[in-house]
VMD Tcl script that draws the C-alpha trace (Angstrom):
set ca {
  {206.49 63.87 119.60}
  {207.80 67.10 120.96}
  {211.46 67.54 119.79}
  {213.84 68.96 122.53}
  {216.67 71.23 121.79}
  {219.81 70.62 123.67}
  {223.01 72.67 123.20}
  {226.17 70.55 123.03}
  {228.35 73.10 121.81}
  {230.90 73.14 124.45}
  {232.02 70.54 127.34}
  {230.05 71.99 130.05}
  {226.75 71.84 128.08}
  {227.48 68.34 127.24}
  {228.22 67.21 130.83}
  {224.78 69.19 131.98}
  {223.07 67.17 129.29}
  {224.23 63.95 130.55}
  {223.52 65.06 134.35}
  {220.32 65.99 133.58}
  {219.24 62.75 131.75}
  {220.52 60.77 134.77}
  {218.68 62.94 137.21}
  {215.42 62.48 135.04}
  {216.24 58.89 134.88}
  {216.62 58.25 138.58}
  {213.66 60.29 139.24}
  {211.54 58.40 136.91}
  {212.55 54.99 138.41}
  {211.61 56.34 141.89}
  {208.08 57.00 140.65}
  {207.62 53.75 139.20}
  {208.95 52.03 142.56}
  {206.73 54.14 144.60}
  {203.84 53.29 142.61}
  {204.51 49.67 143.14}
  {205.14 50.07 146.71}
  {201.78 51.71 147.34}
  {199.29 49.40 149.24}
  {200.80 46.42 147.52}
  {199.65 47.24 144.00}
  {202.68 45.94 142.75}
  {201.71 42.16 143.93}
  {199.49 41.49 140.54}
  {201.22 40.17 137.63}
  {199.88 43.08 135.42}
  {201.28 45.57 137.41}
  {204.49 44.20 137.20}
  {204.38 43.80 133.86}
  {203.51 47.68 133.32}
  {206.09 48.63 135.74}
  {208.55 46.71 133.50}
  {207.62 48.67 130.66}
  {207.66 51.65 131.83}
  {211.11 50.98 133.14}
  {212.45 49.94 129.60}
  {211.08 53.10 128.42}
  {212.73 55.28 131.09}
  {215.99 53.21 130.07}
  {215.44 54.17 126.40}
  {214.88 57.73 126.79}
  {218.12 58.01 129.15}
  {220.05 56.09 126.62}
  {218.98 58.56 123.88}
  {219.55 61.76 125.99}
  {222.59 60.60 127.43}
  {224.07 59.12 124.31}
  {223.60 62.32 122.19}
  {226.33 64.36 124.13}
  {228.68 61.38 124.04}
  {228.10 61.00 120.48}
  {228.56 64.63 119.93}
  {232.03 64.53 121.59}
  {233.29 61.61 119.27}
  {232.11 63.18 116.57}
  {234.08 66.49 117.13}
  {237.16 64.41 117.96}
  {236.95 62.59 114.74}
  {236.38 65.76 112.76}
  {239.39 67.54 114.44}
  {241.27 64.35 112.99}
}
mol new
graphics top color blue
foreach p $ca { graphics top sphere $p radius 0.5 }
foreach p [lrange $ca 0 end-1] q [lrange $ca 1 end] { graphics top cylinder $p $q radius 0.2 }
display resetview
């Protein structure tokens, strides 16, 4: 597993991190949709299950990537007390 370094030192970096995560999330969902739309491949149960698994993985990655900046905001707010 490759670890990606994301700078979250200031507010703009946190906003950019969430925006980047959202852009990637939408793009990945569009790829899944397009794959299902191609030549009716989405009509089999196996393809639909595979697409659902892909969507779950995509949603999990988004939740982690967008959650890190949000967590850093709450952590810094708490530490300022």
